[in-house]
N, C-alpha and C positions, 0 to 999 in steps of 0.2 A: 860215326859218335856211337860209341855203346849205354845202354842203361841195365838193369838189375833185373834179371831175369824172372820170370815167374816158372817155380819150381815146382811139379805136383808132390806129392807127399812122399810117393818112391825115388823120384829122384832127387830131392832133399835130404832123406834117410841115407843114399850111395853119398853124397857127398860129405853128408858128416860123420859117418863110418872113413871117407878116405881121409878128412883132416884130425880125425879123433888117430889114424893110425900113423900119420904121416905128421904128426905136430903141426902143420901147415896150417894156416888160415885163406882161405879161398873164395874168392869172389866169384860168383855165377853170372854173367853178364851176355846180353845180346845185342847184336848190330840194329841198329836206326836209320833207316834214311832222314837226312835233314842237312839244311843249307844254313850257313851263319847269315843274322839278318843284316844288312848296313842299317849303320844306326848312328845318329846324331850325338855330335860332342858331346851336345849339354845331356842327352840321357845317357850316352856312355860315362859320363861322372856321376851321374844318380844311381846307373847301377853296379858302378863299384862303390859308392856310398852303402850302398845293399849288400854288397857282398859282404864288405867290413865287419857290418848290423848284423847280419845274418852265420857269420862265421864260415860262409861256404863258396864253391866257385859257382858263376850262375854264367849262362852262357845264350846269347838270346840267338833264335834260329828263326826260320821260315817255315 
């Protein structure tokens, strides 16, 4: 799994320069070590409802 990377000001500027020159949008991500959580059917249904309410993808992890 990945999460958005925390970039230093210098790294952010380098990325923004690349984006400006290439016309591309780039996401900087970093790997994280997590495992999917086992989830009961009723919790899964509630989590899916919450996803719809929030308009995002939610992942239950250990």
